[in-house]
C-alpha positions as CSV (number, residue, x, y, z in Angstrom):
1,M,9.2,-33.7,6.2
2,S,9.8,-29.7,5.0
3,E,12.0,-27.1,6.1
4,Q,10.2,-24.5,8.6
5,R,11.9,-21.0,7.8
6,S,11.8,-18.0,9.8
7,T,9.4,-15.2,8.6
8,P,12.0,-12.4,9.5
9,I,10.4,-9.4,11.2
10,L,10.9,-5.7,9.7
11,S,12.3,-2.7,11.2
12,E,10.1,0.2,10.9
13,D,13.4,1.8,8.7
14,E,13.1,-1.0,6.6
15,C,9.0,-0.5,6.2
16,W,9.4,2.7,5.2
17,E,12.2,1.5,2.7
18,R,10.0,-0.6,1.2
19,L,7.5,1.4,1.3
20,R,9.4,4.2,-0.9
21,Q,10.3,2.1,-3.4
22,T,6.8,1.0,-4.6
23,E,4.3,3.2,-5.7
24,F,0.9,0.9,-5.9
25,G,-0.6,-0.4,-3.1
26,R,-4.1,-1.3,-1.7
27,M,-6.5,0.9,0.5
28,A,-8.9,-1.1,3.0
29,Y,-11.5,1.4,4.1
30,H,-15.1,1.6,6.2
31,L,-18.0,2.6,4.4
32,A,-20.7,3.3,6.0
33,D,-21.0,-1.1,8.0
34,E,-18.9,-2.1,5.2
35,V,-14.7,-3.1,5.2
36,H,-13.6,-1.8,0.9
37,I,-10.4,-2.8,-0.5
38,S,-8.8,-1.0,-3.9
39,P,-5.8,-0.5,-5.2
40,L,-4.1,2.9,-5.9
41,N,-1.1,4.6,-7.2
42,Y,1.0,6.9,-3.8
43,A,4.0,8.6,-2.8
44,V,5.7,9.0,0.4
45,D,5.3,12.2,1.8
46,G,7.8,12.2,5.2
47,D,5.2,10.3,7.7
48,R,2.1,10.3,5.2
49,L,1.0,8.2,2.1
50,V,-0.3,10.5,0.0
51,F,-2.6,9.7,-3.3
52,R,-5.0,11.6,-6.3
53,T,-8.5,9.9,-6.1
54,A,-12.0,10.8,-8.2
55,E,-15.0,11.6,-6.5
56,G,-16.2,8.1,-5.6
57,S,-15.8,5.1,-2.5
58,K,-12.9,6.2,-1.5
59,L,-13.4,9.7,-1.0
60,L,-16.5,9.4,0.4
61,G,-14.7,6.1,3.1
62,V,-12.1,8.8,4.0
63,A,-14.7,11.5,4.4
64,M,-16.9,9.2,7.0
65,N,-14.5,7.5,8.8
66,E,-10.9,8.4,9.0
67,D,-9.0,4.6,10.0
68,V,-7.8,3.0,7.3
69,A,-5.1,0.9,6.6
70,F,-3.0,0.2,3.6
71,E,-0.8,-2.6,2.5
72,V,2.5,-3.2,-0.1
73,D,4.1,-6.4,-1.3
74,D,6.0,-7.9,-3.5
75,I,7.4,-11.1,-4.7
76,L,11.4,-11.2,-5.5
77,E,12.4,-12.1,-8.9
78,D,13.9,-15.3,-7.5
79,E,9.9,-16.1,-6.6
80,E,11.6,-17.7,-3.1
81,R,10.9,-15.0,-1.1
82,A,8.8,-12.3,-1.0
83,W,7.5,-9.4,1.5
84,S,4.6,-7.4,2.9
85,V,4.4,-4.3,4.8
86,I,0.7,-3.3,6.2
87,A,0.4,0.6,7.5
88,R,-2.0,1.9,9.7
89,G,-3.5,5.0,10.0
90,K,-6.0,8.7,9.9
91,A,-6.9,9.5,6.5
92,H,-7.7,13.2,6.1
93,I,-8.5,14.7,2.2
94,L,-5.7,17.6,1.7
95,E,-7.3,21.6,0.7
96,G,-5.1,24.6,-0.6
97,D,-1.2,24.3,-0.5
98,E,-1.4,21.1,1.1
99,A,-3.6,19.6,-1.8
100,R,-0.8,21.9,-4.3
101,D,2.0,20.5,-2.2
102,A,1.0,17.1,-4.1
103,D,2.0,18.4,-7.2
104,N,6.3,18.1,-6.3
105,L,5.4,14.3,-4.6
106,R,5.9,11.5,-7.3
107,L,2.9,10.6,-7.8
108,R,0.7,10.5,-11.1
109,P,-2.6,8.8,-12.1
110,W,-1.6,5.4,-13.1
111,V,-4.7,6.0,-15.3
112,S,-6.0,8.8,-17.0
113,S,-9.5,9.7,-15.5
114,A,-9.2,13.2,-13.8
115,K,-8.6,12.6,-9.7
116,F,-8.2,16.4,-8.6
117,N,-8.8,15.1,-4.8
118,V,-5.9,14.7,-2.5
119,V,-5.9,12.8,0.1
120,A,-3.2,11.8,2.9
121,I,-2.4,9.1,5.1
122,T,-1.1,9.8,8.4
123,V,0.6,6.4,9.3
124,E,0.6,5.8,13.3
125,E,1.9,2.1,13.2
126,V,3.8,0.2,10.6
127,S,5.2,-3.2,10.8
128,G,6.4,-5.8,7.6
129,R,8.0,-9.1,6.6
130,D,10.5,-10.9,5.0
131,F,8.7,-14.6,3.4
132,H,10.5,-17.4,2.0
133,L,7.7,-18.8,-0.2
134,A,7.7,-22.9,-0.1
135,R,5.4,-23.4,-3.1
136,P,4.8,-27.3,-2.3
137,W,2.4,-27.2,-6.0
138,R,5.8,-26.4,-8.1
139,H,6.1,-30.1,-9.3
140,M,3.3,-30.1,-10.6
141,M,4.0,-27.5,-13.3
142,P,5.3,-28.2,-16.8
143,P,8.4,-27.2,-17.1
144,E,9.7,-24.3,-19.3
145,D,11.1,-25.0,-22.6
C-alpha cells in the first residue's frame, strides 16, 4: 500500500515569496461567455501582479470583466516535490504615470512582439500548496545512461 503524505498549505507570506521568485505564470480570464487561460510573464509590485500585453484577447478580456485568476507552479530539482500558488483578483489596464512606472519593474517581454499595454491584477486572495509527487509510473521508464 502506498504511503499517504500530507499536502502542506502555504502561508500568505510563502505564497507571495513564490510569486516574487518566478516570472512566468498563467492567467485565467473571461471573454464573452468563455473562460480562457494564457501564459504570460509578470512582475510583483506590492499587492499587484503586473504584465504587459499587446492588443488581443487578454486585453479585451480584462477590459470586459476584471475578475481573473493567476497561477504559478514549479517542480523542484529533486523531482519529488512541487508547489502551486493561485492568486485571485481584479485586473485593470494601467495608464499614464502608473503604466510608465512599470518600466521600473523587473518586467520584460519574453517574446519580441511589441507589448505597449500594461495591466495590473490587484490580488484579493492568494493560496498555495506544496506537493510530494507520487509518480507511480517511474518504474516503467528506461534507466538513464
